[in-house]
N, CA and C of each residue as an Amber inpcrd file, in Angstrom:
protein
   207
 -16.7120000 -79.1780000  19.1130000 -15.2090000 -78.4410000  19.4620000
 -14.5930000 -79.3240000  20.5870000 -13.1960000 -79.0540000  20.6240000
 -12.5020000 -79.7910000  21.0920000 -11.9140000 -78.6510000  22.0200000
 -11.4990000 -79.1020000  23.2710000 -10.6100000 -78.5510000  24.2300000
  -9.2170000 -78.9070000  24.7650000  -8.4290000 -78.5110000  25.3580000
  -7.4030000 -78.4150000  25.8810000  -6.2890000 -77.7960000  26.0790000
  -6.0920000 -77.7430000  27.0170000  -4.3070000 -77.3370000  27.8430000
  -3.1900000 -76.7300000  26.5130000  -2.9340000 -75.9330000  25.8950000
  -1.5860000 -75.6270000  25.1370000  -0.6880000 -74.4340000  25.1150000
   0.5760000 -74.3580000  24.6680000   0.8010000 -73.5640000  24.4660000
   0.1470000 -72.2580000  23.9340000   0.0760000 -71.3240000  23.9700000
  -0.1470000 -70.1780000  23.0570000   0.0630000 -69.7490000  21.8220000
  -0.7180000 -69.3700000  21.0200000  -0.2050000 -68.6730000  19.8390000
   0.1930000 -67.3340000  20.1190000  -0.1650000 -66.9470000  21.1600000
   0.2900000 -65.0210000  21.5330000   1.2450000 -65.2680000  22.3460000
   1.6160000 -65.5030000  23.4600000   2.5720000 -65.6740000  24.3260000
   3.4330000 -66.6360000  24.9670000   2.9510000 -67.7850000  24.4450000
   3.9460000 -68.5940000  24.7690000   3.4420000 -69.4110000  25.8950000
   2.6470000 -69.1700000  26.9840000   2.3580000 -69.2770000  27.8600000
   1.0400000 -70.4660000  27.3860000   0.6030000 -71.3760000  28.6690000
  -0.5010000 -72.1670000  28.6940000  -1.6170000 -71.5180000  28.5910000
  -2.9330000 -72.3570000  27.8400000  -3.9910000 -70.9740000  27.8890000
  -4.7000000 -72.7170000  27.5210000  -6.3000000 -72.4920000  27.9730000
  -7.2080000 -73.1740000  27.3740000  -7.7910000 -72.6600000  26.1260000
  -7.4670000 -74.2360000  25.4840000  -7.6330000 -73.6290000  23.6350000
  -9.1280000 -74.2630000  23.5810000  -9.9170000 -73.4930000  22.7280000
 -11.0880000 -74.0890000  21.9030000 -11.1390000 -73.8050000  21.0020000
 -10.8780000 -75.3440000  20.2700000 -10.9360000 -75.6140000  18.8030000
 -11.8320000 -76.0510000  18.4720000 -12.3000000 -75.1610000  17.1720000
 -13.6590000 -75.5120000  16.6310000 -13.1990000 -76.2630000  14.7550000
 -11.8950000 -76.4050000  14.6100000 -11.7240000 -76.8340000  13.5700000
 -12.0460000 -78.3550000  13.1100000 -12.0020000 -79.7580000  13.7720000
 -12.3390000 -80.7950000  13.8240000 -13.7470000 -81.1060000  13.6480000
 -15.0630000 -80.4590000  13.8350000 -15.8370000 -81.1690000  13.6680000
 -16.7060000 -79.4380000  12.3510000 -16.1990000 -78.3160000  12.1290000
 -17.0170000 -77.6490000  10.8840000 -16.1260000 -77.1770000   9.9560000
 -16.7450000 -76.9390000   8.6730000 -16.4090000 -76.7030000   7.7590000
 -16.1160000 -74.9500000   7.3750000 -15.7710000 -74.3090000   6.1320000
 -15.7290000 -73.2050000   5.9710000 -15.2830000 -72.3380000   6.8810000
 -15.5380000 -71.1440000   7.2600000 -15.1290000 -70.1100000   7.8590000
 -14.2960000 -70.6270000   9.6490000 -15.5810000 -71.3830000   9.9480000
 -15.5690000 -71.9850000  10.8050000 -13.9960000 -72.7500000  11.6390000
 -14.0810000 -73.2720000  10.6370000 -13.2070000 -74.2320000  10.5470000
 -11.5060000 -73.8840000  10.6380000 -11.5420000 -72.5840000  10.3720000
 -10.3970000 -72.2620000  10.1760000 -10.1160000 -71.2320000  12.2580000
 -11.5950000 -71.5790000  12.7570000 -11.4460000 -70.3750000  14.2310000
 -11.3330000 -71.2100000  15.1680000 -10.2310000 -70.7600000  15.8750000
  -9.3890000 -71.2370000  17.1540000  -9.9520000 -69.6220000  18.2500000
 -10.0100000 -70.0510000  19.4470000 -10.2150000 -69.1790000  20.7570000
  -8.9260000 -69.5000000  21.8010000  -8.7680000 -68.6590000  22.4520000
  -8.2810000 -68.9340000  23.7710000  -8.2910000 -68.4930000  24.6890000
  -8.4070000 -68.6150000  26.1250000  -9.0570000 -68.2770000  27.3490000
  -7.9630000 -68.1770000  28.7570000  -8.0360000 -67.1150000  29.0950000
  -7.5490000 -67.1880000  30.4350000  -8.2750000 -66.9060000  31.8310000
  -8.3990000 -67.1320000  32.5030000  -8.7720000 -67.0450000  33.6140000
  -8.0930000 -65.5290000  34.6800000  -8.9600000 -65.0710000  34.7550000
  -8.4430000 -63.8720000  35.9290000  -9.1160000 -64.0390000  37.0900000
 -10.0380000 -63.8020000  37.3540000 -10.7840000 -64.6810000  38.4120000
 -11.8870000 -65.1020000  38.4540000 -12.6690000 -65.0790000  40.0720000
 -13.9350000 -65.9660000  39.3130000 -15.0100000 -66.2270000  38.5540000
 -14.9270000 -64.5210000  38.1860000 -16.2410000 -63.8380000  37.0930000
 -15.7080000 -63.4660000  36.1530000 -14.2240000 -63.2430000  35.7140000
 -13.5680000 -62.9610000  34.4100000 -12.6060000 -63.5770000  33.9560000
 -13.2170000 -63.6810000  32.4180000 -12.2360000 -64.4710000  31.7430000
 -11.4750000 -63.6030000  30.4030000 -10.4940000 -63.5040000  29.8010000
 -10.3370000 -63.0130000  28.9190000 -10.2810000 -64.1390000  27.9780000
 -10.1800000 -63.5560000  26.0400000  -9.8760000 -64.3950000  24.9820000
  -9.3350000 -64.1570000  23.7160000  -9.1540000 -64.6430000  23.4590000
  -8.6950000 -64.2280000  22.1830000  -8.9180000 -65.2690000  21.1500000
 -10.1210000 -64.6920000  19.8440000 -10.5760000 -65.0310000  19.1430000
  -9.4520000 -64.9850000  17.3390000  -9.0560000 -66.3970000  16.9460000
  -8.3690000 -65.6330000  15.7550000  -8.7510000 -66.5580000  14.8340000
  -8.6920000 -66.3720000  13.2220000  -8.5720000 -67.0720000  12.3690000
  -7.6290000 -67.8770000  11.8030000  -7.0140000 -68.6790000  11.6200000
  -5.8390000 -69.1560000  10.8930000  -5.8900000 -68.9970000   9.4640000
  -5.6420000 -68.3570000   8.5960000  -5.2860000 -68.6030000   7.1920000
  -4.2820000 -69.6650000   6.8370000  -4.5280000 -70.1420000   5.5000000
  -3.3870000 -70.3860000   4.8190000  -2.3690000 -69.6670000   4.7320000
  -1.1020000 -70.5950000   4.7540000  -0.2520000 -69.2310000   4.5230000
   0.5520000 -68.4450000   5.4210000  -0.0030000 -68.6360000   7.0250000
   0.1140000 -68.0340000   8.0000000  -0.3070000 -66.5870000   8.1030000
  -1.1090000 -66.1180000   7.6870000  -1.9580000 -64.9390000   7.9200000
  -3.3570000 -64.8780000   9.0550000  -3.1840000 -64.1370000  10.1790000
  -4.1910000 -64.3790000  11.1200000  -4.6040000 -62.9550000  11.5750000
  -6.4240000 -63.1490000  11.9060000  -7.0880000 -61.9710000  12.3660000
  -7.1310000 -62.3310000  13.4390000  -7.3020000 -61.7450000  14.4430000
  -7.4670000 -62.0150000  16.0460000  -8.7080000 -60.8480000  16.3240000
  -9.6710000 -61.5050000  17.3130000 -10.7720000 -61.0290000  17.7960000
 -10.6030000 -60.9700000  19.5500000 -10.6200000 -60.0530000  20.4760000
 -10.1650000 -59.9460000  21.7740000 -11.6380000 -59.8630000  21.9240000
 -11.8670000 -61.0160000  23.1920000 -13.1050000 -60.8490000  24.1130000
 -13.0720000 -61.5510000  25.6480000 -14.3220000 -60.9930000  26.5860000
 -13.9210000 -60.9790000  27.9760000 -15.3730000 -61.8260000  27.6560000
 -15.4040000 -63.0510000  28.7200000 -16.4600000 -63.6210000  29.1690000
 -16.6370000 -63.1510000  30.8660000 -17.8740000 -62.2970000  31.6420000
 -18.1130000 -62.2740000  32.4370000 -19.2530000 -62.4810000  32.6100000
 -19.5310000 -62.8240000  33.9530000 -20.4900000 -63.4930000  34.9290000
 -20.9110000 -64.2380000  36.1560000 -21.1450000 -64.7600000  36.6170000
 -21.0960000 -66.3240000  37.4130000 -20.6910000 -67.3320000  36.7970000
 -20.2020000 -68.1640000  37.2810000 -20.0300000 -69.0910000  36.8280000
 -21.2610000 -70.6160000  37.4220000 -21.3340000 -71.6240000  37.0010000
 -22.4410000 -73.0830000  37.3270000 -22.4390000 -73.3770000  38.3420000
 -21.1670000 -73.1990000  39.2750000 -20.9790000 -73.6510000  40.6880000
 -22.2540000 -73.0790000  41.5940000
């Protein structure tokens, strides 16, 4: 996967992007995630599939727990 900070596809603010397209084929090839840090132990995310022609399916999720610090 490739990771970078870029403008969100959801609200046009900066978001941490996780892009699976460079290294995968099939359905995973069109899958991307966006993450935002809420506090030290909570992140919210949105996964989405970008289909040719602009159709999108969204998958909200959370990451919760201690970091490796």
